[in-house]
MITI-844768 format. One record per atom (N, C-alpha, C, O): residue in one letter; chain; residue number from 1; atom name; x, y negated, z negated. Coordinates in nm, 4 decimals, padded with zeros to 6 digits. Atoms other than C-alpha are relative to their C-alpha. Layout:
! MITI-844768
<r = A | c = A | k = NUM | a = CA | xx = X | yy = Y | zz = Z>;
...
//
This chain:
! MITI-844768
<r = M | c = A | k = 1 | a = N | xx = -00.1156 | yy = 00.0669 | zz = 00.0568>;
<r = M | c = A | k = 1 | a = CA | xx = 08.6753 | yy = -04.5432 | zz = 15.0327>;
<r = M | c = A | k = 1 | a = C | xx = -00.0398 | yy = -00.1335 | zz = -00.0622>;
<r = M | c = A | k = 1 | a = O | xx = 00.0024 | yy = -00.1638 | zz = -00.1738>;
<r = A | c = A | k = 2 | a = N | xx = 00.0411 | yy = 00.1293 | zz = 00.0552>;
<r = A | c = A | k = 2 | a = CA | xx = 08.5152 | yy = -04.8852 | zz = 14.9840>;
<r = A | c = A | k = 2 | a = C | xx = -00.0838 | yy = 00.0195 | zz = -00.1261>;
<r = A | c = A | k = 2 | a = O | xx = -00.0708 | yy = -00.0568 | zz = -00.2218>;
<r = F | c = A | k = 3 | a = N | xx = 00.0824 | yy = -00.0267 | zz = 00.1172>;
<r = F | c = A | k = 3 | a = CA | xx = 08.2623 | yy = -04.7362 | zz = 14.7404>;
<r = F | c = A | k = 3 | a = C | xx = 00.0879 | yy = 00.0296 | zz = -00.1207>;
<r = F | c = A | k = 3 | a = O | xx = 00.0612 | yy = -00.0185 | zz = -00.2308>;
<r = H | c = A | k = 4 | a = N | xx = -00.0922 | yy = -00.0335 | zz = 00.1083>;
<r = H | c = A | k = 4 | a = CA | xx = 08.5462 | yy = -04.5946 | zz = 14.5318>;
<r = H | c = A | k = 4 | a = C | xx = 00.0646 | yy = -00.1263 | zz = -00.0577>;
<r = H | c = A | k = 4 | a = O | xx = 00.0744 | yy = -00.1414 | zz = -00.1795>;
<r = E | c = A | k = 5 | a = N | xx = -00.0638 | yy = 00.1243 | zz = 00.0450>;
<r = E | c = A | k = 5 | a = CA | xx = 08.7181 | yy = -04.9348 | zz = 14.5165>;
<r = E | c = A | k = 5 | a = C | xx = -00.0988 | yy = -00.0893 | zz = -00.0753>;
<r = E | c = A | k = 5 | a = O | xx = -00.0623 | yy = -00.1522 | zz = -00.1746>;
<r = V | c = A | k = 6 | a = N | xx = 00.1028 | yy = 00.0788 | zz = 00.0693>;
<r = V | c = A | k = 6 | a = CA | xx = 08.3941 | yy = -05.1085 | zz = 14.4181>;
<r = V | c = A | k = 6 | a = C | xx = -00.0223 | yy = 00.0569 | zz = -00.1395>;
<r = V | c = A | k = 6 | a = O | xx = -00.0346 | yy = -00.0183 | zz = -00.2362>;
<r = C | c = A | k = 7 | a = N | xx = 00.0173 | yy = -00.0632 | zz = 00.1318>;
<r = C | c = A | k = 7 | a = CA | xx = 08.3494 | yy = -04.8575 | zz = 14.1361>;
<r = C | c = A | k = 7 | a = C | xx = 00.1176 | yy = -00.0304 | zz = -00.0920>;
<r = C | c = A | k = 7 | a = O | xx = 00.0991 | yy = -00.0543 | zz = -00.2113>;
<r = E | c = A | k = 8 | a = N | xx = -00.1193 | yy = 00.0341 | zz = 00.0798>;
<r = E | c = A | k = 8 | a = CA | xx = 08.7065 | yy = -04.9211 | zz = 14.0194>;
<r = E | c = A | k = 8 | a = C | xx = -00.0142 | yy = -00.1405 | zz = -00.0584>;
<r = E | c = A | k = 8 | a = O | xx = 00.0137 | yy = -00.1627 | zz = -00.1762>;
<r = L | c = A | k = 9 | a = N | xx = 00.0176 | yy = 00.1376 | zz = 00.0470>;
<r = L | c = A | k = 9 | a = CA | xx = 08.6314 | yy = -05.2930 | zz = 13.9971>;
<r = L | c = A | k = 9 | a = C | xx = -00.1133 | yy = -00.0099 | zz = -00.1015>;
<r = L | c = A | k = 9 | a = O | xx = -00.1030 | yy = -00.0831 | zz = -00.2000>;
<r = L | c = A | k = 10 | a = N | xx = 00.1152 | yy = 00.0017 | zz = 00.0902>;
<r = L | c = A | k = 10 | a = CA | xx = 08.2964 | yy = -05.2318 | zz = 13.8293>;
<r = L | c = A | k = 10 | a = C | xx = 00.0374 | yy = 00.0499 | zz = -00.1390>;
<r = L | c = A | k = 10 | a = O | xx = -00.0122 | yy = -00.0015 | zz = -00.2392>;
<r = L | c = A | k = 11 | a = N | xx = -00.0365 | yy = -00.0616 | zz = 00.1270>;
<r = L | c = A | k = 11 | a = CA | xx = 08.4575 | yy = -05.0208 | zz = 13.5574>;
<r = L | c = A | k = 11 | a = C | xx = 00.1256 | yy = -00.0596 | zz = -00.0644>;
<r = L | c = A | k = 11 | a = O | xx = 00.1614 | yy = -00.0219 | zz = -00.1759>;
<r = A | c = A | k = 12 | a = N | xx = -00.1276 | yy = 00.0533 | zz = 00.0478>;
<r = A | c = A | k = 12 | a = CA | xx = 08.7774 | yy = -05.2258 | zz = 13.5141>;
<r = A | c = A | k = 12 | a = C | xx = -00.0092 | yy = -00.0623 | zz = -00.1388>;
<r = A | c = A | k = 12 | a = O | xx = 00.0737 | yy = -00.0337 | zz = -00.2251>;
<r = R | c = A | k = 13 | a = N | xx = 00.0091 | yy = 00.0678 | zz = 00.1306>;
<r = R | c = A | k = 13 | a = CA | xx = 08.6596 | yy = -05.4402 | zz = 13.2225>;
<r = R | c = A | k = 13 | a = C | xx = -00.0206 | yy = 00.0997 | zz = -00.1130>;
<r = R | c = A | k = 13 | a = O | xx = 00.0378 | yy = 00.0852 | zz = -00.2204>;
<r = M | c = A | k = 14 | a = N | xx = 00.0240 | yy = -00.0989 | zz = 00.1041>;
<r = M | c = A | k = 14 | a = CA | xx = 08.5325 | yy = -05.1411 | zz = 13.0291>;
<r = M | c = A | k = 14 | a = C | xx = 00.1275 | yy = 00.0794 | zz = -00.0289>;
<r = M | c = A | k = 14 | a = O | xx = 00.1566 | yy = 00.1101 | zz = -00.1445>;
<r = L | c = A | k = 15 | a = N | xx = -00.1266 | yy = -00.0717 | zz = 00.0198>;
<r = L | c = A | k = 15 | a = CA | xx = 08.8616 | yy = -04.9572 | zz = 13.0836>;
<r = L | c = A | k = 15 | a = C | xx = 00.0993 | yy = -00.0841 | zz = -00.0789>;
<r = L | c = A | k = 15 | a = O | xx = 00.1686 | yy = -00.0330 | zz = -00.1669>;
<r = I | c = A | k = 16 | a = N | xx = -00.0902 | yy = 00.0896 | zz = 00.0731>;
<r = I | c = A | k = 16 | a = CA | xx = 09.0579 | yy = -05.2596 | zz = 12.9631>;
<r = I | c = A | k = 16 | a = C | xx = -00.0403 | yy = -00.0062 | zz = -00.1475>;
<r = I | c = A | k = 16 | a = O | xx = 00.0450 | yy = 00.0011 | zz = -00.2359>;
<r = C | c = A | k = 17 | a = N | xx = 00.0476 | yy = 00.0042 | zz = 00.1388>;
<r = C | c = A | k = 17 | a = CA | xx = 08.8403 | yy = -05.2834 | zz = 12.6510>;
<r = C | c = A | k = 17 | a = C | xx = 00.0286 | yy = 00.1322 | zz = -00.0714>;
<r = C | c = A | k = 17 | a = O | xx = 00.0693 | yy = 00.1330 | zz = -00.1875>;
<r = A | c = A | k = 18 | a = N | xx = -00.0174 | yy = -00.1315 | zz = 00.0619>;
<r = A | c = A | k = 18 | a = CA | xx = 08.8647 | yy = -04.9084 | zz = 12.5875>;
<r = A | c = A | k = 18 | a = C | xx = 00.1461 | yy = 00.0279 | zz = -00.0348>;
<r = A | c = A | k = 18 | a = O | xx = 00.1744 | yy = 00.1011 | zz = -00.1297>;
<r = T | c = A | k = 19 | a = N | xx = -00.1419 | yy = -00.0258 | zz = 00.0264>;
<r = T | c = A | k = 19 | a = CA | xx = 09.2445 | yy = -04.9121 | zz = 12.6018>;
<r = T | c = A | k = 19 | a = C | xx = 00.0665 | yy = -00.1098 | zz = -00.0822>;
<r = T | c = A | k = 19 | a = O | xx = 00.1825 | yy = -00.0965 | zz = -00.1213>;
<r = A | c = A | k = 20 | a = N | xx = -00.0570 | yy = 00.1091 | zz = 00.0804>;
<r = A | c = A | k = 20 | a = CA | xx = 09.2956 | yy = -05.2392 | zz = 12.4130>;
<r = A | c = A | k = 20 | a = C | xx = 00.0113 | yy = 00.0444 | zz = -00.1461>;
<r = A | c = A | k = 20 | a = O | xx = -00.0779 | yy = 00.1098 | zz = -00.2001>;
<r = R | c = A | k = 21 | a = N | xx = -00.0269 | yy = -00.0443 | zz = 00.1373>;
<r = R | c = A | k = 21 | a = CA | xx = 09.4415 | yy = -05.1863 | zz = 12.0698>;
<r = R | c = A | k = 21 | a = C | xx = -00.1037 | yy = -00.0513 | zz = -00.1002>;
<r = R | c = A | k = 21 | a = O | xx = -00.1417 | yy = 00.0206 | zz = -00.1927>;
<r = Y | c = A | k = 22 | a = N | xx = 00.0904 | yy = 00.0595 | zz = 00.0978>;
<r = Y | c = A | k = 22 | a = CA | xx = 09.2022 | yy = -05.4197 | zz = 11.8897>;
<r = Y | c = A | k = 22 | a = C | xx = -00.1401 | yy = -00.0239 | zz = 00.0557>;
<r = Y | c = A | k = 22 | a = O | xx = -00.2110 | yy = -00.1119 | zz = 00.0070>;
<r = A | c = A | k = 23 | a = N | xx = 00.1341 | yy = 00.0155 | zz = -00.0555>;
<r = A | c = A | k = 23 | a = CA | xx = 08.8878 | yy = -05.3841 | zz = 12.0999>;
<r = A | c = A | k = 23 | a = C | xx = -00.1027 | yy = 00.0441 | zz = -00.1031>;
<r = A | c = A | k = 23 | a = O | xx = -00.0848 | yy = 00.1441 | zz = -00.1726>;
<r = T | c = A | k = 24 | a = N | xx = 00.1066 | yy = -00.0355 | zz = 00.0944>;
<r = T | c = A | k = 24 | a = CA | xx = 08.5717 | yy = -05.3808 | zz = 11.8943>;
<r = T | c = A | k = 24 | a = C | xx = -00.1088 | yy = 00.0787 | zz = 00.0720>;
<r = T | c = A | k = 24 | a = O | xx = -00.1176 | yy = 00.0782 | zz = 00.1948>;
<r = R | c = A | k = 25 | a = N | xx = 00.1141 | yy = -00.0737 | zz = -00.0568>;
<r = R | c = A | k = 25 | a = CA | xx = 08.2680 | yy = -05.1622 | zz = 11.9452>;
<r = R | c = A | k = 25 | a = C | xx = -00.0929 | yy = -00.0962 | zz = 00.0738>;
<r = R | c = A | k = 25 | a = O | xx = -00.1491 | yy = -00.0615 | zz = 00.1776>;
<r = D | c = A | k = 26 | a = N | xx = 00.0855 | yy = 00.1000 | zz = -00.0657>;
<r = D | c = A | k = 26 | a = CA | xx = 08.0736 | yy = -05.4795 | zz = 12.0308>;
<r = D | c = A | k = 26 | a = C | xx = 00.0537 | yy = -00.0372 | zz = 00.1384>;
<r = D | c = A | k = 26 | a = O | xx = -00.0242 | yy = -00.0552 | zz = 00.2320>;
<r = E | c = A | k = 27 | a = N | xx = -00.0594 | yy = 00.0315 | zz = -00.1305>;
<r = E | c = A | k = 27 | a = CA | xx = 08.3178 | yy = -05.5598 | zz = 12.3134>;
<r = E | c = A | k = 27 | a = C | xx = -00.0241 | yy = 00.1130 | zz = 00.1002>;
<r = E | c = A | k = 27 | a = O | xx = -00.0522 | yy = 00.0883 | zz = 00.2175>;
<r = L | c = A | k = 28 | a = N | xx = 00.0275 | yy = -00.1140 | zz = -00.0876>;
<r = L | c = A | k = 28 | a = CA | xx = 08.2774 | yy = -05.2089 | zz = 12.4537>;
<r = L | c = A | k = 28 | a = C | xx = -00.1471 | yy = 00.0035 | zz = 00.0403>;
<r = L | c = A | k = 28 | a = O | xx = -00.1793 | yy = 00.0296 | zz = 00.1562>;
<r = E | c = A | k = 29 | a = N | xx = 00.1436 | yy = 00.0035 | zz = -00.0306>;
<r = E | c = A | k = 29 | a = CA | xx = 07.8989 | yy = -05.2348 | zz = 12.4306>;
<r = E | c = A | k = 29 | a = C | xx = -00.0317 | yy = -00.1097 | zz = 00.1016>;
<r = E | c = A | k = 29 | a = O | xx = -00.1110 | yy = -00.0893 | zz = 00.1935>;
<r = E | c = A | k = 30 | a = N | xx = 00.0203 | yy = 00.1110 | zz = -00.0932>;
<r = E | c = A | k = 30 | a = CA | xx = 07.9098 | yy = -05.5718 | zz = 12.6080>;
<r = E | c = A | k = 30 | a = C | xx = 00.0465 | yy = 00.0369 | zz = 00.1407>;
<r = E | c = A | k = 30 | a = O | xx = -00.0216 | yy = 00.0073 | zz = 00.2389>;
<r = A | c = A | k = 31 | a = N | xx = -00.0519 | yy = -00.0431 | zz = -00.1301>;
<r = A | c = A | k = 31 | a = CA | xx = 08.1239 | yy = -05.4272 | zz = 12.8879>;
<r = A | c = A | k = 31 | a = C | xx = -00.0922 | yy = 00.1038 | zz = 00.0627>;
<r = A | c = A | k = 31 | a = O | xx = -00.1177 | yy = 00.1003 | zz = 00.1831>;
<r = K | c = A | k = 32 | a = N | xx = 00.0916 | yy = -00.1030 | zz = -00.0500>;
<r = K | c = A | k = 32 | a = CA | xx = 07.8906 | yy = -05.1290 | zz = 12.9196>;
<r = K | c = A | k = 32 | a = C | xx = -00.1276 | yy = -00.0632 | zz = 00.0557>;
<r = K | c = A | k = 32 | a = O | xx = -00.1736 | yy = -00.0264 | zz = 00.1638>;
<r = H | c = A | k = 33 | a = N | xx = 00.1240 | yy = 00.0632 | zz = -00.0439>;
<r = H | c = A | k = 33 | a = CA | xx = 07.5829 | yy = -05.3495 | zz = 12.9457>;
<r = H | c = A | k = 33 | a = C | xx = 00.0217 | yy = -00.0913 | zz = 00.1205>;
<r = H | c = A | k = 33 | a = O | xx = -00.0706 | yy = -00.1124 | zz = 00.1992>;
<r = E | c = A | k = 34 | a = N | xx = -00.0319 | yy = 00.0775 | zz = -00.1199>;
<r = E | c = A | k = 34 | a = CA | xx = 07.7562 | yy = -05.5720 | zz = 13.2014>;
<r = E | c = A | k = 34 | a = C | xx = -00.0070 | yy = 00.0898 | zz = 00.1242>;
<r = E | c = A | k = 34 | a = O | xx = -00.0569 | yy = 00.0490 | zz = 00.2290>;
<r = I | c = A | k = 35 | a = N | xx = 00.0067 | yy = -00.0966 | zz = -00.1099>;
<r = I | c = A | k = 35 | a = CA | xx = 07.7931 | yy = -05.2637 | zz = 13.4217>;
<r = I | c = A | k = 35 | a = C | xx = -00.1454 | yy = 00.0367 | zz = 00.0293>;
<r = I | c = A | k = 35 | a = O | xx = -00.1869 | yy = 00.0403 | zz = 00.1451>;
<r = I | c = A | k = 36 | a = N | xx = 00.1404 | yy = -00.0367 | zz = -00.0168>;
<r = I | c = A | k = 36 | a = CA | xx = 07.4310 | yy = -05.1635 | zz = 13.3634>;
<r = I | c = A | k = 36 | a = C | xx = -00.0773 | yy = -00.1115 | zz = 00.0689>;
<r = I | c = A | k = 36 | a = O | xx = -00.1541 | yy = -00.0849 | zz = 00.1614>;
<r = R | c = A | k = 37 | a = N | xx = 00.0711 | yy = 00.1134 | zz = -00.0627>;
<r = R | c = A | k = 37 | a = CA | xx = 07.3017 | yy = -05.5136 | zz = 13.4514>;
<r = R | c = A | k = 37 | a = C | xx = 00.0396 | yy = -00.0160 | zz = 00.1461>;
<r = R | c = A | k = 37 | a = O | xx = -00.0450 | yy = -00.0458 | zz = 00.2305>;
<r = T | c = A | k = 38 | a = N | xx = -00.0455 | yy = 00.0094 | zz = -00.1385>;
<r = T | c = A | k = 38 | a = CA | xx = 07.5149 | yy = -05.5194 | zz = 13.7665>;
<r = T | c = A | k = 38 | a = C | xx = -00.0682 | yy = 00.1063 | zz = 00.0852>;
<r = T | c = A | k = 38 | a = O | xx = -00.1170 | yy = 00.0767 | zz = 00.1942>;
<r = L | c = A | k = 39 | a = N | xx = 00.0658 | yy = -00.1073 | zz = -00.0744>;
<r = L | c = A | k = 39 | a = CA | xx = 07.3772 | yy = -05.1824 | zz = 13.8769>;
<r = L | c = A | k = 39 | a = C | xx = -00.1497 | yy = -00.0267 | zz = 00.0158>;
<r = L | c = A | k = 39 | a = O | xx = -00.2060 | yy = -00.0026 | zz = 00.1226>;
<r = E | c = A | k = 40 | a = N | xx = 00.1427 | yy = 00.0336 | zz = -00.0105>;
<r = E | c = A | k = 40 | a = CA | xx = 07.0204 | yy = -05.2920 | zz = 13.7976>;
<r = E | c = A | k = 40 | a = C | xx = -00.0238 | yy = -00.1053 | zz = 00.1065>;
<r = E | c = A | k = 40 | a = O | xx = -00.1177 | yy = -00.0944 | zz = 00.1852>;
<r = N | c = A | k = 41 | a = N | xx = 00.0170 | yy = 00.1077 | zz = -00.0978>;
<r = N | c = A | k = 41 | a = CA | xx = 07.0643 | yy = -05.6068 | zz = 14.0046>;
<r = N | c = A | k = 41 | a = C | xx = 00.0230 | yy = 00.0476 | zz = 00.1427>;
<r = N | c = A | k = 41 | a = O | xx = -00.0415 | yy = -00.0004 | zz = 00.2359>;
<r = V | c = A | k = 42 | a = N | xx = -00.0293 | yy = -00.0497 | zz = -00.1346>;
<r = V | c = A | k = 42 | a = CA | xx = 07.2077 | yy = -05.4162 | zz = 14.2987>;
<r = V | c = A | k = 42 | a = C | xx = -00.1039 | yy = 00.1026 | zz = 00.0445>;
<r = V | c = A | k = 42 | a = O | xx = -00.1516 | yy = 00.0980 | zz = 00.1579>;
<r = L | c = A | k = 43 | a = N | xx = 00.0889 | yy = -00.1097 | zz = -00.0380>;
<r = L | c = A | k = 43 | a = CA | xx = 06.9802 | yy = -05.1120 | zz = 14.2925>;
<r = L | c = A | k = 43 | a = C | xx = -00.1481 | yy = -00.0351 | zz = -00.0071>;
<r = L | c = A | k = 43 | a = O | xx = -00.2275 | yy = 00.0154 | zz = 00.0723>;
<r = F | c = A | k = 44 | a = N | xx = 00.1416 | yy = 00.0275 | zz = 00.0225>;
<r = F | c = A | k = 44 | a = CA | xx = 06.6530 | yy = -05.2597 | zz = 14.1696>;
<r = F | c = A | k = 44 | a = C | xx = -00.0353 | yy = -00.1466 | zz = 00.0154>;
<r = F | c = A | k = 44 | a = O | xx = -00.1346 | yy = -00.1928 | zz = -00.0409>;
<r = R | c = A | k = 45 | a = N | xx = 00.0226 | yy = 00.1428 | zz = -00.0191>;
<r = R | c = A | k = 45 | a = CA | xx = 06.6750 | yy = -05.6224 | zz = 14.2796>;
<r = R | c = A | k = 45 | a = C | xx = -00.1343 | yy = -00.0203 | zz = 00.0704>;
<r = R | c = A | k = 45 | a = O | xx = -00.1582 | yy = 00.0372 | zz = 00.1766>;
<r = P | c = A | k = 46 | a = N | xx = 00.1274 | yy = 00.0274 | zz = -00.0689>;
<r = P | c = A | k = 46 | a = CA | xx = 06.3258 | yy = -05.7518 | zz = 14.3598>;
<r = P | c = A | k = 46 | a = C | xx = 00.0266 | yy = -00.0777 | zz = 00.1283>;
<r = P | c = A | k = 46 | a = O | xx = 00.1194 | yy = -00.1582 | zz = 00.1355>;
<r = E | c = A | k = 47 | a = N | xx = -00.0166 | yy = 00.0704 | zz = -00.1267>;
<r = E | c = A | k = 47 | a = CA | xx = 06.2872 | yy = -05.8749 | zz = 14.7149>;
<r = E | c = A | k = 47 | a = C | xx = -00.0272 | yy = -00.1484 | zz = -00.0191>;
<r = E | c = A | k = 47 | a = O | xx = -00.1191 | yy = -00.1879 | zz = -00.0908>;
<r = R | c = A | k = 48 | a = N | xx = 00.0214 | yy = 00.1440 | zz = 00.0045>;
<r = R | c = A | k = 48 | a = CA | xx = 06.3211 | yy = -06.2489 | zz = 14.7573>;
<r = R | c = A | k = 48 | a = C | xx = -00.1206 | yy = -00.0331 | zz = 00.0853>;
<r = R | c = A | k = 48 | a = O | xx = -00.1453 | yy = 00.0312 | zz = 00.1874>;
<r = K | c = A | k = 49 | a = N | xx = 00.1188 | yy = 00.0390 | zz = -00.0742>;
<r = K | c = A | k = 49 | a = CA | xx = 06.0062 | yy = -06.4223 | zz = 14.8743>;
<r = K | c = A | k = 49 | a = C | xx = 00.0344 | yy = -00.0579 | zz = 00.1368>;
<r = K | c = A | k = 49 | a = O | xx = -00.0458 | yy = -00.0479 | zz = 00.2296>;
<r = D | c = A | k = 50 | a = N | xx = -00.0373 | yy = 00.0614 | zz = -00.1266>;
<r = D | c = A | k = 50 | a = CA | xx = 06.1966 | yy = -06.6024 | zz = 15.1517>;
<r = D | c = A | k = 50 | a = C | xx = 00.0787 | yy = 00.0953 | zz = 00.0903>;
<r = D | c = A | k = 50 | a = O | xx = 00.1214 | yy = 00.0562 | zz = 00.1990>;
<r = A | c = A | k = 51 | a = N | xx = -00.0754 | yy = -00.0962 | zz = -00.0808>;
<r = A | c = A | k = 51 | a = CA | xx = 06.3701 | yy = -06.2870 | zz = 15.2790>;
<r = A | c = A | k = 51 | a = C | xx = -00.0853 | yy = 00.0510 | zz = 00.1155>;
<r = A | c = A | k = 51 | a = O | xx = -00.2068 | yy = 00.0660 | zz = 00.1030>;
<r = Q | c = A | k = 52 | a = N | xx = 00.0684 | yy = -00.0554 | zz = -00.1160>;
<r = Q | c = A | k = 52 | a = CA | xx = 06.2817 | yy = -06.1546 | zz = 15.6217>;
<r = Q | c = A | k = 52 | a = C | xx = -00.0225 | yy = 00.1492 | zz = -00.0224>;
<r = Q | c = A | k = 52 | a = O | xx = 00.0688 | yy = 00.2191 | zz = -00.0663>;
<r = P | c = A | k = 53 | a = N | xx = 00.0230 | yy = -00.1439 | zz = 00.0182>;
<r = P | c = A | k = 53 | a = CA | xx = 06.1165 | yy = -05.8118 | zz = 15.6105>;
<r = P | c = A | k = 53 | a = C | xx = 00.0870 | yy = 00.0807 | zz = 00.0961>;
<r = P | c = A | k = 53 | a = O | xx = 00.1048 | yy = 00.0435 | zz = 00.2121>;
<r = Q | c = A | k = 54 | a = N | xx = -00.0829 | yy = -00.0877 | zz = -00.0804>;
<r = Q | c = A | k = 54 | a = CA | xx = 06.3398 | yy = -05.5327 | zz = 15.7368>;
<r = Q | c = A | k = 54 | a = C | xx = -00.0867 | yy = 00.1122 | zz = 00.0561>;
<r = Q | c = A | k = 54 | a = O | xx = -00.1753 | yy = 00.1620 | zz = -00.0133>;
<r = P | c = A | k = 55 | a = N | xx = 00.0800 | yy = -00.1095 | zz = -00.0561>;
<r = P | c = A | k = 55 | a = CA | xx = 06.1973 | yy = -05.2709 | zz = 15.9728>;
<r = P | c = A | k = 55 | a = C | xx = 00.0255 | yy = 00.1292 | zz = -00.0762>;
<r = P | c = A | k = 55 | a = O | xx = 00.1376 | yy = 00.1570 | zz = -00.1188>;
<r = D | c = A | k = 56 | a = N | xx = -00.0087 | yy = -00.1280 | zz = 00.0675>;
<r = D | c = A | k = 56 | a = CA | xx = 06.1275 | yy = -04.9367 | zz = 15.8130>;
<r = D | c = A | k = 56 | a = C | xx = 00.0557 | yy = 00.1019 | zz = 00.0978>;
<r = D | c = A | k = 56 | a = O | xx = -00.0099 | yy = 00.1350 | zz = 00.1965>;
<r = K | c = A | k = 57 | a = N | xx = -00.0653 | yy = -00.0914 | zz = -00.0941>;
<r = K | c = A | k = 57 | a = CA | xx = 06.3681 | yy = -04.6933 | zz = 15.9791>;
<r = K | c = A | k = 57 | a = C | xx = -00.0721 | yy = 00.1330 | zz = 00.0111>;
<r = K | c = A | k = 57 | a = O | xx = -00.0614 | yy = 00.2005 | zz = 00.1135>;
<r = V | c = A | k = 58 | a = N | xx = 00.0710 | yy = -00.1272 | zz = -00.0029>;
<r = V | c = A | k = 58 | a = CA | xx = 06.1526 | yy = -04.3945 | zz = 15.8910>;
<r = V | c = A | k = 58 | a = C | xx = -00.1173 | yy = -00.0056 | zz = 00.0967>;
<r = V | c = A | k = 58 | a = O | xx = -00.1464 | yy = 00.0925 | zz = 00.1652>;
<r = S | c = A | k = 59 | a = N | xx = 00.1212 | yy = 00.0089 | zz = -00.0822>;
<r = S | c = A | k = 59 | a = CA | xx = 05.8465 | yy = -04.5236 | zz = 16.0757>;
<r = S | c = A | k = 59 | a = C | xx = 00.0253 | yy = -00.0540 | zz = 00.1410>;
<r = S | c = A | k = 59 | a = O | xx = -00.0685 | yy = -00.0689 | zz = 00.2193>;
<r = E | c = A | k = 60 | a = N | xx = -00.0281 | yy = 00.0500 | zz = -00.1346>;
<r = E | c = A | k = 60 | a = CA | xx = 06.0252 | yy = -04.6566 | zz = 16.3838>;
<r = E | c = A | k = 60 | a = C | xx = -00.0197 | yy = 00.1089 | zz = 00.1040>;
<r = E | c = A | k = 60 | a = O | xx = 00.0206 | yy = 00.2232 | zz = 00.0826>;
<r = A | c = A | k = 61 | a = N | xx = 00.0194 | yy = -00.0963 | zz = -00.1089>;
<r = A | c = A | k = 61 | a = CA | xx = 05.9258 | yy = -04.4851 | zz = 16.7070>;
<r = A | c = A | k = 61 | a = C | xx = 00.1320 | yy = 00.0194 | zz = 00.0753>;
<r = A | c = A | k = 61 | a = O | xx = 00.2080 | yy = -00.0760 | zz = 00.0915>;
<r = P | c = A | k = 62 | a = N | xx = -00.1267 | yy = -00.0251 | zz = -00.0717>;
<r = P | c = A | k = 62 | a = CA | xx = 06.2126 | yy = -04.3176 | zz = 16.9004>;
<r = P | c = A | k = 62 | a = C | xx = 00.0043 | yy = -00.0649 | zz = 00.1367>;
<r = P | c = A | k = 62 | a = O | xx = 00.1040 | yy = -00.0525 | zz = 00.2078>;
//
């Protein structure tokens, strides 16, 4: 449920641009790339140098 709501918020600006009467192609492209950059930052964010390493759940002994 929370994932669905996050997606709704992520796509809101693009939906507003797509349904606006005078939206330009450039505005739609900008909204699209805003979504792409957000996903890149969330999915492929490089680890911070000051972050504490997280244990690898796959290699943990039972």
